[in-house]
C-alpha positions in Angstrom: -215.6 119.7 22.2 -213.8 118.0 19.3 -210.6 116.1 20.1 -207.9 115.4 17.8 -207.9 111.7 16.8 -204.7 111.3 18.8 -207.2 111.3 21.8 -209.2 108.1 21.0 -208.9 105.3 23.5 -206.3 102.9 22.2 -207.0 99.2 23.5 -203.3 98.0 24.0 -202.3 96.8 27.3 -199.8 99.6 28.1 -199.1 101.5 31.1 -200.8 104.7 31.7 -197.8 106.7 31.2 -197.1 105.0 27.9 -200.3 106.3 26.5 -199.4 109.8 26.9 -196.8 109.4 24.4 -199.3 109.3 21.8 -200.1 113.1 22.0 -198.9 115.4 19.5 -195.7 117.0 20.7 -195.4 120.7 21.0 -191.8 122.1 20.9 -190.6 125.4 22.4 -188.2 127.1 19.9 -188.3 124.8 16.9 -191.4 124.5 14.8 -192.6 120.8 14.3 -195.0 119.5 11.8 -198.1 117.7 13.3 -199.3 114.7 11.1 -203.0 113.9 11.7 -203.5 110.1 11.1 -205.9 109.2 8.3 -209.3 107.8 9.5 -210.5 105.1 7.5 -214.1 105.7 6.6 -215.1 102.2 6.5 -214.1 101.6 10.0 -215.9 104.6 11.6 -219.1 106.1 10.8 -220.0 109.8 11.2 -222.2 108.8 14.1 -219.3 107.1 16.0 -219.0 108.0 19.7 -215.6 109.3 20.7 -215.2 108.3 24.3 -212.9 110.8 25.7 -214.6 113.6 23.9 -217.9 112.7 25.5 -216.6 112.2 28.8 -214.6 115.4 28.6 -217.8 117.2 27.7 -219.7 115.7 30.4 -217.3 116.8 33.0 -216.2 120.1 31.5 -212.6 119.1 31.5 -211.2 121.1 28.7 -209.0 118.5 27.3 -208.8 119.8 23.8 -205.6 120.0 22.4 -204.2 123.5 21.3 -202.7 122.5 18.0 -202.9 124.1 14.6 -203.2 122.3 11.2 -199.7 122.9 10.3 -197.2 123.8 12.8 -197.0 124.2 16.7 -194.9 127.0 17.7 -193.0 128.2 20.7 -195.9 130.4 21.8 -197.3 128.0 24.4 -200.4 128.9 26.5 -199.9 132.9 26.0 -196.3 132.7 27.3 -193.9 132.8 24.6 -191.0 133.7 26.8 -190.9 130.6 28.6 -188.9 127.9 26.7 -186.5 125.1 27.3 -183.7 127.7 28.1 -185.7 128.6 31.2 -185.3 125.1 32.5 -182.0 125.4 34.5 -180.9 122.4 36.5 -178.4 124.6 38.3 -180.8 127.0 40.3 -182.2 126.4 43.4 -185.6 124.7 43.8 -186.9 127.1 46.5 -186.5 130.7 47.5 -185.0 132.0 51.0 -187.6 132.1 53.7 -189.2 135.3 54.4 -190.8 136.5 57.6 -194.4 136.4 56.9 -195.7 137.1 60.5 -197.4 140.5 59.1 -199.9 138.4 57.2 -200.4 135.8 59.9 -204.0 136.9 60.4 -204.9 136.3 56.8 -202.8 133.2 56.2 -202.9 131.4 59.3 -205.7 132.7 61.5 -209.1 133.9 61.1 -209.0 136.7 58.4 -210.3 136.2 54.8 -207.6 135.3 52.5 -209.6 135.7 49.3 -207.9 139.1 48.5 -204.5 137.3 48.3 -205.5 135.0 45.6 -205.5 137.2 42.5 -202.8 137.8 41.9 -201.6 134.9 44.1 -199.5 136.3 46.8 -195.9 134.8 46.9 -196.2 134.2 50.6 -199.4 132.5 50.5 -198.0 130.5 47.5 -195.2 129.3 49.6 -197.5 128.3 52.4 -199.8 126.4 49.9 -196.6 124.5 48.6 -195.3 123.7 52.2 -198.8 122.1 53.1 -199.0 120.4 49.8 -195.4 118.7 50.4 -196.7 117.5 53.8 -199.5 115.9 51.9 -197.1 114.4 49.1 -194.9 113.0 52.0 -197.8 110.8 53.1 -197.4 109.1 49.4 -193.6 109.2 49.6 -193.3 107.6 53.0 -196.1 105.0 52.4 -195.0 101.2 52.1 -197.4 100.2 49.4 -195.4 96.8 48.8 -198.0 94.0 49.4 -195.3 91.6 49.8 -193.5 93.5 52.8 -194.2 92.7 56.3 -195.0 96.2 56.9 -197.0 96.9 53.8 -199.7 99.6 54.6 -197.5 101.4 57.2 -195.0 104.3 57.2 -191.6 103.4 55.9 -189.8 105.6 58.7 -190.5 106.4 62.2 -192.0 109.7 63.0 -188.8 111.2 64.4 -187.0 110.3 61.0 -189.8 111.1 58.5 -188.9 114.7 57.6 -185.2 113.8 57.4 -185.7 110.9 55.1 -188.4 112.8 52.8 -186.3 115.9 52.8 -188.5 118.4 54.5 -186.6 119.3 57.5 -186.3 122.8 56.1 -190.0 123.5 56.8 -189.2 123.7 60.7 -191.9 121.1 61.9 -191.7 118.1 64.2 -194.0 115.0 63.8 -195.6 114.4 67.2 -198.2 111.8 66.2 -198.9 109.0 63.5 -202.5 108.4 62.4 -204.1 105.1 61.6 -207.4 104.2 60.0 -209.2 100.6 59.9 -208.6 99.2 56.4 -211.7 96.9 56.7 -214.2 99.7 56.1 -216.4 99.9 52.9 -213.6 101.1 50.8 -212.0 97.8 49.3 -209.5 99.2 47.0 -208.5 102.5 48.6 -206.6 101.2 51.5 -203.5 98.5 51.3 -202.9 95.2 53.0 -199.8 93.3 53.5 -199.8 89.7 52.2 -196.9 88.8 54.3 -197.6 85.9 56.8 -196.2 87.9 59.6 -197.9 91.3 58.6 -197.4 94.2 61.0 -201.2 94.6 60.8 -204.3 93.1 59.1 -206.6 95.6 60.1 -205.2 99.2 59.8 -203.3 101.5 57.6 -201.0 104.5 58.1 -203.1 107.6 57.2 -201.0 110.6 58.1 -199.6 112.5 61.0 -199.8 115.5 63.3 -196.8 117.9 63.3 -196.2 121.1 65.0 -194.0 124.2 63.8 -190.7 124.8 65.7 -189.7 128.1 67.6 -188.1 129.4 64.5 -190.7 128.6 62.1 -193.4 129.7 64.5 -191.6 133.2 64.8 -191.5 133.4 61.0 -195.1 132.5 60.5 -196.5 134.5 63.6 -198.0 131.9 65.5 -197.6 127.9 66.7 -198.9 126.0 63.9 -200.4 122.5 64.3 -200.7 120.7 60.9 -202.3 117.6 60.3 -201.6 115.8 56.9 -204.0 113.1 55.7 -203.0 110.5 53.0 -205.0 110.0 50.0 -205.4 107.8 47.2 -204.0 108.2 43.6 -205.9 106.6 41.0 -209.2 108.3 39.6 -210.4 104.9 38.4 -210.6 103.8 42.2 -213.1 106.8 42.9 -215.3 105.8 39.7 -215.6 102.2 41.0 -215.8 102.6 44.9 -217.5 106.1 45.5 -220.7 105.2 47.0 -222.4 108.7 47.1 -224.4 107.7 49.9 -225.1 110.5 52.5 -225.3 109.9 56.1 -225.9 112.2 59.3 -222.5 113.3 60.8 -224.1 113.9 64.2 -225.2 111.3 66.9 -228.4 112.9 66.6 -230.1 111.2 63.4 -232.4 114.1 63.1 -229.6 116.6 61.9 -229.6 117.7 58.5 -226.0 117.9 58.3 -225.0 114.9 56.2 -221.5 113.6 54.7 -220.5 110.8 52.4 -220.7 107.4 54.1 -217.5 106.0 52.9 -215.3 109.1 54.2 -217.2 109.0 57.4 -216.8 105.5 58.2 -213.0 105.5 57.4 -212.7 108.5 59.8 -214.6 107.2 62.7 -214.2 103.1 62.5 -212.7 101.4 65.3 -212.2 97.9 66.8 -211.0 97.0 70.4 -209.6 93.9 69.1 -207.0 95.7 66.9 -203.5 96.9 67.9 -203.6 100.4 66.0 -207.4 101.4 66.0 -208.6 100.7 69.4 -209.3 104.4 68.9 -210.6 105.8 65.5 -208.6 108.1 63.3 -211.0 110.8 64.6 -210.1 110.2 68.1 -206.4 109.8 67.6 -206.2 113.0 65.7 -208.3 115.0 68.2 -206.7 113.8 71.2 -203.3 114.9 69.9 -204.7 118.2 68.8 -206.3 119.1 71.9 -203.1 118.0 73.8 -200.8 120.3 71.8 -203.4 123.3 72.0 -203.6 122.8 75.6 -199.8 122.7 75.9 -198.9 125.9 73.9 -202.0 127.9 75.0 -200.7 127.4 78.7 -197.5 129.1 77.4 -199.4 132.1 76.3 -198.9 131.3 72.5 -201.1 132.0 69.6 -202.1 128.6 68.1 -203.6 127.7 64.6 -204.4 124.5 63.2 -204.0 123.8 59.5 -205.3 120.6 57.9 -204.1 119.4 54.6 -204.7 116.4 52.1 -204.8 115.3 48.7 -207.8 113.3 47.1 -209.3 111.1 49.9 -207.0 113.0 52.2 -208.8 116.2 51.3 -212.0 114.6 52.3 -210.8 113.5 55.8 -209.3 117.0 56.2 -212.7 118.4 56.2 -214.2 116.1 58.5 -211.2 116.8 60.8 -211.6 120.4 60.4 -215.3 120.1 61.4 -214.6 118.1 64.4 -211.8 120.4 65.5 -213.7 123.7 65.0 -216.5 122.4 67.0 -214.3 121.2 69.9 -211.9 124.2 70.0 -214.1 127.3 69.1 -211.1 129.7 70.1 -208.6 128.2 67.8 -208.5 129.2 63.9 -208.9 126.1 61.8 -207.9 126.2 58.0 -208.2 123.4 55.2 -205.7 123.5 52.5 -206.8 120.7 50.0 -205.7 119.3 46.5 -207.9 117.5 44.2 -210.4 116.9 47.1 -213.9 115.4 46.4 -217.2 116.8 47.6 -217.9 115.5 51.2 -221.3 116.6 52.4 -224.5 118.4 51.6 -225.2 122.3 51.7 -226.0 122.3 55.6 -222.3 120.6 56.1 -220.9 123.6 54.2 -223.1 126.1 56.1 -222.0 124.7 59.4 -218.3 124.9 58.6 -218.9 128.5 57.7 -220.5 129.1 61.0 -217.7 127.5 62.8 -215.4 129.8 60.9 -213.4 127.2 59.1 -211.2 128.6 56.2 -211.1 126.4 53.1 -208.9 126.7 50.1 -209.3 124.1 47.6 -206.8 123.6 44.7 -208.6 122.2 41.7 -207.4 121.3 38.3 -210.1 121.7 35.7 -209.4 118.3 33.9 -209.2 116.5 37.2 -212.4 114.3 37.6 -212.3 113.5 41.4 -213.4 117.1 42.6 -216.4 116.5 40.4 -217.3 113.7 42.6 -219.6 112.5 44.3 -222.4 114.3 42.6 -221.6 114.5 39.2 -225.0 115.5 38.2 -226.6 116.6 41.5 -224.5 119.3 43.2 -223.9 123.1 44.1 -224.7 123.8 40.4 -228.5 123.1 40.7 -229.6 126.1 42.6 -232.2 126.9 39.9 -233.9 123.7 40.7 -233.9 124.4 44.5 -235.7 127.5 44.0 -238.7 125.5 43.1 -238.2 122.2 45.3 -236.4 123.9 48.4 -233.1 122.8 49.8 -232.3 119.4 48.8 -230.5 117.4 51.6 -229.1 114.5 49.3 -227.3 117.2 47.1 -223.5 117.4 47.4 -221.8 120.7 47.5 -218.2 122.0 47.6 -216.9 124.1 50.5 -214.8 127.2 50.7 -212.8 129.2 48.1 -211.5 127.4 44.9 -208.1 128.2 43.3 -208.7 126.9 39.8 -205.7 125.4 38.0 -205.4 124.3 34.4 -202.8 121.8 32.9 -202.7 123.7 29.7 -200.9 126.8 31.1 -197.8 125.0 31.8 -195.5 124.5 28.7 -193.7 121.6 30.5 -196.7 119.3 30.4 -197.7 117.2 27.4 -201.0 117.8 25.5 -202.7 114.5 26.3 -205.8 112.9 28.0 -204.2 111.2 31.3 -206.8 111.1 34.0 -204.3 109.9 36.5 -201.7 112.5 35.5 -204.6 115.2 36.0 -205.0 114.0 39.6 -201.3 113.7 40.5 -200.4 115.9 43.5 -197.1 116.7 42.0 -198.7 118.1 39.1 -201.0 120.1 41.4 -197.9 121.5 43.1 -196.3 122.4 39.7 -199.4 124.4 38.7 -199.5 126.2 41.9 -195.9 127.1 41.6 -196.5 128.5 38.4 -199.9 130.3 39.2 -200.3 134.0 39.2 -203.9 134.4 38.3 -206.7 133.0 36.2 -206.0 135.2 33.1 -202.0 134.8 33.0 -199.7 132.1 31.9 -197.3 130.1 33.8 -194.9 132.4 35.7 -191.2 132.5 34.6 -190.1 132.6 38.2 -191.3 129.2 39.2 -188.5 127.4 41.0 -190.0 123.9 41.8 -188.0 121.1 40.2 -190.1 120.0 37.3 -188.5 116.6 37.3 -190.9 115.8 40.3 -193.7 115.9 37.6 -192.6 112.6 36.3 -192.0 111.0 39.7 -195.1 108.8 39.4 -196.6 109.9 35.9 -195.3 110.4 32.5 -196.9 114.0 32.0 -193.6 115.8 31.4 -192.7 116.5 27.8 -190.1 114.3 26.5 -187.9 117.2 25.4 -186.8 117.8 28.9 -185.4 114.3 29.2 -186.9 112.9 32.5 -188.1 109.4 32.1 -191.7 108.7 33.4 -192.3 107.3 36.7 -188.7 107.3 37.9 -189.5 107.2 41.6 -189.3 103.6 42.1 -187.8 101.3 44.8 -184.7 99.3 43.6 -185.3 95.7 43.0 -189.0 95.8 44.3 -187.4 96.2 47.9 -185.3 93.1 47.7 -181.6 93.1 48.6 -179.0 90.4 48.4 -177.9 89.2 51.7 -174.5 87.7 52.6 -175.5 84.2 51.6 -176.4 85.4 48.1 -180.2 85.1 48.6 -182.5 88.1 47.7 -184.6 89.0 50.6 -186.8 91.7 52.2 -184.5 93.7 54.3 -185.3 94.1 57.9 -186.1 97.9 59.2 -184.2 99.6 61.8 -186.0 99.5 65.2 -186.9 103.1 64.9 -188.9 102.4 61.7 -190.8 99.4 62.8 -194.5 100.4 63.4 -195.4 100.3 67.2 -198.9 101.3 68.5 -197.0 102.2 71.6 -194.2 104.4 70.4 -196.2 107.4 69.5 -197.0 109.4 72.6 -195.3 106.7 74.7 -195.0 109.2 77.7 -198.4 110.4 77.8 -199.6 106.7 77.5 -197.4 105.6 80.4 -198.8 108.5 82.7 -202.5 107.8 81.6 -202.4 104.0 81.7 -200.0 102.8 84.5 -201.9 102.2 87.7 -201.3 103.9 90.8 -199.8 100.8 92.5 -196.9 101.2 89.7 -196.4 104.9 90.5 -196.0 104.3 94.2 -193.5 101.4 93.4 -191.4 104.1 91.7 -191.7 106.2 94.7 -190.7 103.4 96.8 -187.6 102.6 94.6 -186.6 106.3 95.1 -186.6 105.8 98.7 -184.9 102.3 98.5 -187.9 100.5 99.9 -187.6 97.0 98.5 -190.2 95.4 100.2 -192.6 98.2 99.3 -191.6 97.5 95.4 -192.3 93.8 95.7 -195.6 94.4 97.3 -196.9 97.0 94.6 -195.9 95.4 91.4 -197.3 92.1 91.8 -200.5 92.9 90.1 -200.7 91.0 86.8 -202.4 93.9 85.1 -199.4 96.1 85.9 -196.9 93.5 84.7 -198.9 93.3 81.5 -198.9 97.0 81.0 -195.3 97.3 81.6 -194.7 94.7 79.0 -196.8 96.6 76.3 -195.0 99.7 76.8 -191.4 98.3 77.2 -191.8 95.4 74.7 -190.0 93.3 77.4 -191.8 90.2 78.8 -189.1 89.7 81.4 -191.1 89.8 84.6 -188.0 90.0 86.8 -186.8 93.2 85.1 
């Protein structure tokens, strides 16, 4: 696959977004001459290797520029009607909600959704975007500042998350935050605070559990328990750190169901000496899911579980779905993932099918992450397995793939930007414009294209949105009343606490019988009984942990 000379790697120390400006610019209404730079024959032989072209051919990325040797016209990606005039900043960014309960079985429960994919049903598109925004919120709300005392945590308390991120319109309430060990075998993927008084040196905020409110549950036709897992952004981290080592997922080591070691370690690691990971991410999420399922089923409601994630988050979503479907066979479990890697072998995929887990994978053709692990040995070697039999160490994807292509959008630059191809906002933009694999970008797409450049430079410069515009002012510093620049204190609700999530459940399960009897004695105004019942040091320590108060007299 030949690439234009603009696609060769330039060894200048520039931000990734800056490189995308080197691509030839296509215009919408005005024709523009594209000048190919001359190649000096004495500097490059005919046998020189074009690195991007070689990598593109190996991974089938389709990064070839669609340019002609003269002019580039408004006819972009077979959709000449979509021009700059379609980019209207005065229109709403989403359509009014519709009652989709008539398709509840196909979208949120056990029925097959494949017939809704081509063309993509508008109700399903909206649900995909909803879960994609849940995934995006785990990036937007993540404190990635290593100099912050709370680096690696969520910027906001769970009761304020959707308000601060702007997702209240979806009608969900966050019930639980999820944490994972940061000292697993993935050294770059997770953040650690460098602050002397860091909130935690062992854990990272990895996502949350949320549940649909009454109005949203009525609209979609069931009570939906949503789990959003945070991922990683840079494909370079995958190339460096992905291990490709399969291990058995079951406690029985003889099982032929295997998953990637790093993903499994992150999902199951715990340490009794830590504040946030006395329970593993697996235990945290399953305890909360089981609690919510039991609560709503006892009320006679239909319950569904939808797990979402981008990149690494998509891998964790599959592991979570496997566990949820195994533990709760009567509850439909779905996975909606974006740019997710392969997670396990064929036996893992077969078991997910047996459990009835529905998986819909959004995959951009130019994104390298979904091609890993197993770039060479994957589900594509069926011909070899006819001779060798099933190979347990071969990775395979699971579920239905919705294939996307950055070349279908006239808003995106023609460039090679591997970080941009993996960006979740690019995924959401392409889903919003998707109709089917043969048509161009739909004119009715409403999602704000400025979001494309939130953390990338993939948006065409004619639109006038600066690259990587979503940044914290002054790197998080503020000037105090003394004229000194300092890191601001968080409001109490936004300070991470291992006891704030599910505090009432924690109290009920953890406080000893003696403290409960003391509470009863207090109701009866039996002060002597109160004194006798609360003298246990363990009870006092428990109350200190729950209340954050070390005043024993209180």
